[in-house]
C-alpha positions in Angstrom: 0.1 0.0 -0.2 1.3 3.2 -1.1 0.9 6.4 1.1 -0.4 9.2 -0.9 -0.3 12.6 0.4 -3.4 14.9 -0.6 -2.6 18.1 -2.3 -3.3 21.3 0.3 -2.4 24.2 -1.5 0.9 26.3 -0.8 0.6 26.1 2.7 1.6 22.7 4.1 -0.5 21.2 7.1 1.6 20.5 10.2 0.7 18.6 13.4 2.5 17.9 16.8 1.2 16.6 19.8 2.3 15.9 23.4 1.4 13.5 26.4 2.8 15.2 29.2 6.1 16.0 30.8 8.1 15.6 34.1 10.9 13.5 35.9 10.3 10.6 33.6 13.5 8.6 33.3 13.9 5.0 31.7 14.4 3.4 35.3 10.7 5.1 36.3 9.2 4.0 32.9 10.5 0.8 31.9 10.6 -1.4 28.8 7.0 -2.1 28.7 5.7 1.4 29.5 7.9 2.6 26.9 6.3 0.4 24.1 3.1 1.4 25.3 3.8 5.1 25.1 5.2 4.8 21.6 2.9 2.8 20.5 -0.2 5.1 21.7 1.8 8.4 20.6 2.6 7.1 16.9 -0.9 5.7 16.7 -2.7 8.9 17.6 -0.7 11.4 15.7 -1.0 9.2 12.8 -4.8 8.9 13.0 -4.7 12.5 13.0 -2.8 13.1 10.2 -4.7 10.5 8.3 -7.8 12.7 9.3 -6.6 15.9 8.3 -5.3 14.6 4.6 -8.7 13.0 4.0 -11.3 15.2 2.0 -14.4 16.4 3.8 -17.2 15.0 2.0 -19.3 18.0 0.5 -22.8 18.9 1.2 -25.2 18.7 -1.6 -25.5 22.6 -2.5 -21.3 22.7 -3.1 -20.6 22.2 -6.9 -17.1 22.9 -6.3 -14.3 20.7 -7.9 -11.8 21.7 -5.1 -11.6 19.3 -2.0 -12.0 20.3 1.3 -10.1 19.1 4.2 -10.6 19.3 7.8 -9.8 22.7 10.0 -6.8 23.0 12.2 -9.2 23.0 14.7 -11.0 20.0 13.9 -7.7 18.2 13.4 -6.2 19.3 16.9 -9.2 18.5 18.6 -9.5 15.0 17.3 -6.3 14.3 18.4 -7.1 15.4 21.6 -9.9 13.4 22.3 -7.9 10.3 21.4 -5.6 11.2 24.2 -8.6 12.0 26.4 -9.5 8.2 25.3 -6.7 6.5 26.3 -5.6 5.8 30.3 -2.3 6.2 29.5 -2.5 9.7 29.7 -3.8 12.4 32.0 -6.5 13.7 30.6 -9.9 12.4 30.2 -9.9 8.7 30.9 -6.8 8.9 32.4 -7.0 11.6 34.7 -5.3 12.0 37.8 -7.0 12.4 41.2 -7.4 15.1 43.5 -6.5 14.8 47.4 -9.8 13.9 48.0 -10.3 11.0 45.3 -12.2 13.3 42.4 -11.2 13.7 39.0 -11.6 17.3 38.1 -10.9 18.2 34.7 -9.5 21.5 32.4 -9.3 22.2 28.8 -8.8 25.0 26.4 -8.3 25.7 23.0 -7.0 28.8 20.9 -6.8 30.3 17.5 -4.5 32.2 15.8 -7.1 33.7 13.9 -10.4 33.4 12.4 -12.8 33.4 15.7 -14.0 36.4 17.5 -13.1 34.7 20.9 -9.7 33.7 20.1 -8.9 31.2 23.2 -11.3 29.9 25.9 -10.8 27.4 28.9 -12.9 25.1 31.3 -12.0 24.1 34.4 -13.6 21.9 37.2 -15.4 19.4 35.1 -16.2 16.4 36.7 -19.0 14.6 34.0 -17.8 15.6 30.5 -16.7 12.6 28.9 -14.2 15.0 26.3 -13.3 18.2 27.8 -11.7 19.4 24.7 -14.9 19.2 22.6 -16.6 21.4 25.0 -13.9 24.0 24.6 -13.9 23.6 20.7 -17.8 24.1 20.9 -17.5 27.5 23.1 -14.8 28.8 20.6 -17.0 27.8 17.8 -20.3 29.4 19.4 -18.2 32.6 20.8 -19.2 34.7 17.7 -22.8 34.3 18.1 -22.4 35.0 21.7 -20.1 37.9 21.6 -23.0 39.5 18.6 -25.9 38.6 19.3 -28.3 41.3 21.4 -28.8 38.6 24.1 -32.9 38.6 24.2 -32.7 35.5 26.1 -30.2 36.5 28.9 -32.1 39.5 29.5 -35.2 38.0 30.3 -33.3 35.2 32.4 -31.6 37.9 34.1 -34.9 39.4 35.1 -36.2 36.5 36.4 -32.9 35.8 38.1 -33.3 39.6 39.7 -36.8 38.2 41.0 -35.4 35.3 42.5 -32.6 37.2 44.4 -35.3 40.0 46.0 -37.6 36.8 46.9 -34.9 34.9 48.4 -36.0 32.2 46.6 -33.0 30.6 45.0 -32.6 27.1 46.7 -33.5 24.3 44.5 -33.6 26.8 40.9 -31.4 26.1 38.0 -28.4 28.1 37.4 -29.0 30.7 34.7 -26.9 29.7 31.8 -28.4 31.3 28.3 -24.9 30.7 26.9 -21.3 31.2 27.1 -21.8 34.6 27.0 -18.7 36.7 26.3 -16.6 34.8 28.9 -13.5 33.3 28.3 -12.8 30.8 31.5 -15.6 28.9 33.0 -15.9 26.8 35.9 -17.8 23.6 36.9 -21.5 23.0 37.1 -22.0 26.1 34.7 -19.6 24.8 32.0 -21.1 21.4 32.2 -24.6 23.2 31.4 -23.1 24.3 28.3 -21.9 20.9 27.3 -25.5 20.0 27.5 -26.8 22.7 25.5 -24.2 21.7 22.9 -25.1 18.2 22.9 -22.1 16.8 24.1 -21.5 13.8 26.3 -22.1 13.5 29.8 -20.9 10.5 31.8 -21.0 9.0 35.4 -17.9 10.3 37.4 -16.8 6.5 37.8 -16.0 6.6 33.9 -12.9 8.4 34.7 -11.5 6.0 37.1 -8.5 3.8 36.7 -6.9 1.8 38.7 -3.2 2.8 37.8 -4.4 6.4 38.8 -6.1 5.4 41.7 -3.1 3.4 43.1 -0.8 6.8 42.5 -3.0 8.7 44.3 -3.2 6.4 47.0 0.5 5.6 47.0 1.7 9.3 47.3 -0.5 10.1 49.9 0.7 7.7 52.0 4.3 8.7 51.7 3.2 12.3 52.8 1.4 10.9 55.5 4.8 9.1 56.8 6.8 12.0 55.8 8.4 10.4 52.7 7.6 12.6 50.3 5.0 14.8 48.8 1.6 14.0 47.6 2.0 15.6 44.3 5.9 14.8 43.2 8.0 11.7 43.6 11.7 11.7 43.0 11.3 7.7 42.9 8.3 7.8 40.4 6.8 9.7 37.5 3.6 11.0 39.2 1.7 13.0 36.3 1.2 16.4 36.9 1.4 17.5 33.2 -1.4 17.7 30.5 -2.2 16.6 26.6 -2.3 18.8 23.9 -2.0 19.1 20.0 -1.1 21.9 17.8 -2.3 22.0 14.0 -1.6 24.2 11.2 -4.0 23.8 8.2 -3.7 24.7 4.1 -5.4 27.9 5.3 -2.5 29.1 7.0 -4.4 29.0 10.7 -3.1 27.5 13.5 -4.7 26.0 16.6 -3.6 24.6 20.2 -5.9 22.4 21.8 -4.7 21.2 25.7 -6.8 19.1 27.8 -5.8 17.6 31.5 -7.0 16.1 34.6 -4.4 18.2 36.4 -1.5 17.6 39.1 -1.8 14.2 41.1 -3.2 14.6 44.7 -4.1 18.6 44.0 -6.3 20.5 46.2 -10.0 19.8 45.0 -11.0 22.9 43.4 -7.3 23.9 42.4 -7.2 25.4 38.9 -4.3 25.0 37.2 -2.4 26.6 34.0 -4.2 24.5 31.4 -7.0 26.5 31.3 -5.9 29.9 31.2 -5.3 31.8 28.5 -1.6 32.7 27.9 -0.1 30.4 30.7 -0.6 26.9 29.4 -1.4 27.6 25.5 -1.2 30.6 23.4 -1.7 31.5 19.6 -1.5 34.4 17.8 -0.9 35.9 14.2 0.7 39.3 13.0 2.0 41.1 10.2 5.8 41.7 10.0 6.7 45.2 9.4 8.3 46.2 6.2 6.4 45.7 2.5 8.9 43.9 0.9 8.8 40.8 3.0 11.9 41.6 5.4 11.8 39.9 8.4 12.9 40.8 12.1 14.5 44.0 13.4 15.5 46.8 11.1 19.4 46.6 11.4 21.9 48.2 9.5 24.1 45.1 8.6 27.1 46.9 8.3 27.5 48.9 11.2 26.4 45.5 12.9 29.6 44.0 11.4 31.7 46.7 12.8 30.3 46.0 16.3 30.7 42.0 15.7 34.6 42.4 15.1 34.8 45.6 17.6 36.3 47.8 15.3 36.3 51.2 16.2 34.2 54.1 14.6 32.4 53.8 11.3 33.6 51.2 8.5 34.2 52.2 5.3 30.6 53.1 3.0 30.4 51.0 0.2 28.5 51.5 -2.9 25.2 50.1 -3.5 26.5 47.4 -6.5 29.7 46.6 -4.2 27.6 45.9 -1.3 25.5 43.7 -3.4 28.5 41.9 -4.6 29.6 41.3 -1.1 26.3 40.2 0.4 26.3 37.4 -2.6 30.0 36.2 -0.9 29.6 36.9 2.8 26.6 36.0 4.7 25.0 38.7 7.0 23.4 36.9 10.1 22.4 39.9 12.0 18.8 39.7 11.0 16.1 36.8 11.7 14.5 36.4 8.4 11.9 33.6 8.8 11.2 33.7 4.8 13.2 34.1 1.8 13.9 37.8 0.7 12.2 39.2 -2.0 13.2 43.0 -2.6 12.0 43.6 -5.7 8.7 42.2 -4.9 5.7 44.2 -2.7 4.8 41.5 -0.3 2.5 41.1 3.1 4.1 38.9 5.5 2.5 37.1 8.4 3.8 35.2 11.0 1.9 32.9 13.4 2.9 30.8 16.6 0.6 28.5 18.7 1.9 26.7 21.5 0.5 23.9 24.5 2.4 23.5 27.6 2.7 20.5 29.9 4.0 20.2 33.3 3.9 21.9 36.4 1.0 24.3 36.0 1.7 26.8 39.1 5.1 27.2 37.7 3.5 28.1 33.9 1.2 30.5 35.6 3.8 32.4 37.6 5.7 33.2 34.4 2.9 33.2 32.1 5.0 30.4 29.8 2.9 30.5 26.6 2.2 34.2 26.3 6.0 34.9 26.9 7.4 32.8 24.3 5.1 34.3 21.8 5.9 37.6 23.2 9.4 37.0 22.9 9.2 35.3 19.1 6.9 38.7 18.1 8.2 41.6 19.8 11.9 40.3 20.5 11.8 39.4 16.6 13.5 36.1 17.6 13.1 32.7 15.8 10.3 30.9 17.7 12.7 28.0 18.6 15.0 30.6 20.3 11.9 31.9 22.3 10.9 28.7 23.2 14.3 27.6 24.6 14.7 30.5 26.7 11.0 29.8 28.5 10.8 26.1 28.7 14.4 24.7 27.8 17.1 23.6 30.3 18.1 26.7 32.2 15.0 28.7 30.8 12.7 30.9 32.8 10.8 27.8 34.0 13.5 26.1 35.5 14.6 29.3 37.3 11.4 30.3 38.6 11.9 27.2 41.0 14.8 28.8 42.4 16.0 26.5 45.2 13.4 24.2 45.0 14.3 22.8 41.6 14.8 19.1 41.1 13.1 18.9 44.7 9.1 19.7 44.2 8.2 19.4 40.4 8.3 23.3 40.4 9.5 24.4 37.3 9.4 21.1 35.3 7.6 21.2 31.9 7.8 21.8 28.3 6.2 22.8 25.1 4.9 21.8 21.4 4.0 23.9 19.0 4.1 25.4 15.4 5.6 28.4 13.7 4.3 29.6 10.4 5.7 32.3 8.2 3.5 33.3 5.2 4.1 35.8 2.3 1.5 37.0 -0.1 1.7 39.4 -3.0 -0.7 42.4 -3.6 -3.4 40.2 -5.0 -3.1 38.1 -2.0 -1.9 34.9 -3.7 0.8 32.8 -1.7 4.3 33.5 -2.5 6.0 31.6 0.2 5.2 29.8 3.4 7.3 27.7 5.9 6.3 26.0 8.9 8.3 24.5 11.8 7.6 22.3 14.6 8.7 23.4 18.0 9.3 21.6 20.9 11.8 21.7 23.8 11.5 20.6 27.9 13.3 21.1 30.7 13.0 17.9 32.7 13.5 14.5 32.0 11.0 13.4 29.4 8.1 15.0 27.3 5.9 12.3 25.8 5.6 13.8 22.2 5.2 12.6 18.6 4.8 14.9 15.3 4.6 14.5 11.5 8.0 15.7 9.9 8.9 17.2 6.6 8.3 13.8 4.4 5.0 13.1 6.0 6.5 10.7 8.4 5.5 10.1 12.3 8.2 10.5 14.4 8.2 9.9 18.3 10.3 10.8 21.2 10.3 11.2 25.0 14.0 12.4 25.6 16.0 15.0 24.2 17.7 14.2 21.3 21.2 14.7 22.9 20.7 12.8 26.1 22.3 9.6 26.7 19.0 8.0 26.9 17.5 9.7 23.8 20.7 9.2 21.9 21.2 5.3 22.4 20.0 4.1 19.5 19.9 0.6 18.5 20.1 -0.2 22.1 17.2 -1.7 23.9 13.6 0.2 24.3 15.4 3.5 22.6 16.0 1.9 19.5 13.2 3.7 17.9 13.3 6.9 19.6 13.2 9.5 17.3 12.8 7.5 13.9 10.7 8.5 11.2 7.8 6.0 10.6 5.2 5.3 7.7 2.1 7.1 9.1 -0.1 5.1 7.3 1.2 2.1 9.1 0.1 3.3 12.4 -2.9 4.8 11.3 -4.4 1.2 11.3 -4.9 -0.2 14.6 -2.1 -2.3 15.7 -2.3 -5.2 18.1 
């Protein structure tokens, strides 16, 4: 069987997923668990890739011969539902327990452009089977929620005022006509929205798994006997991360979708970074300054050359022709340019980024992690890979935020996945050039992740490529770490 990639125009769709991060080591994972995670990650990313590249059936009134494909929102949330349904991952059916033995779930989605609300989050869910689908529906209904006159809401508000004045509130239903203009919604109100959107609610027992319960009770016992924390352990990997996906579609739109059960043995009612815009997720698009496709800070490269070599005063000024000749021979690495330069053509260039984080959510909140990466890339005019390294990489802002507690409490641990896209269009709006890059970095032992590479292959990693674990190609359970696989083979369920 030959895997044929579908035509998708000039913007090439991309996809990456993650399933948590933390103090993951080969010893804590073991060969069998490693194989399970590898199988699950490759299967899920490959199924999502197949979904992304399969034409969507057209409706009866659509006579266009051009095939249509699923949006990045559909692809990202589809991938996350597969993660939510897999008990290996800390979301949905595999969610961790609070100290009180309760499953409380959070989710979020965000888009680089196209929806009025841009990003939304849900928290404290106890009955929504797939929290990511509730976040998706809330985003999709956002345009209507923000634009309508809310006549129903006004009527219900009058009714609610009367109930307050009468003091007869007990036993009445919550007043939830819609999500209104809200970005973050909690608990029972959020679940009322799920019912309105026609999403599946389940008995809380659905989220129970024996493995998570054992982790929950074992950690509480260690805390009780003074042998460790209930939320983190140096001896075993206690999930405190999330699941997520970032997808780019042929229209150049990027979505980040994230879902979690939170931190093992968190306080009931605790809210982490996953549903908070800018902390555990982020997406945005902006126009780069310069009408000729020049990307990055406006820098006089010749004076930068003087500073680079430490030369005093002004260097010799060259004619424009000689400058061009020298430029052809000597690179000038002083300006970040995500796209090829086209000085003779008027171009409008947009740059986009989307991120999904995983790890210690309290640390992500303290440094507004995902938004800070975007800000460094946008306002610092740096490659997104460098912006990500400064926050989630080893020695980055997340790690530094833990101060002397690093490696002792789980604080600061984590990583992020994402996609950066740069698209240049001519004055007619036609795409002239497009480039996208998969983003990934983490500061801890490991991060479960998988992506589709430039050649359409599925790749999975847990450890850093340069770590002693990730580089042991051909040895034991690390034989397939970072190896490109045929996606179509993994999209078919394997035993």
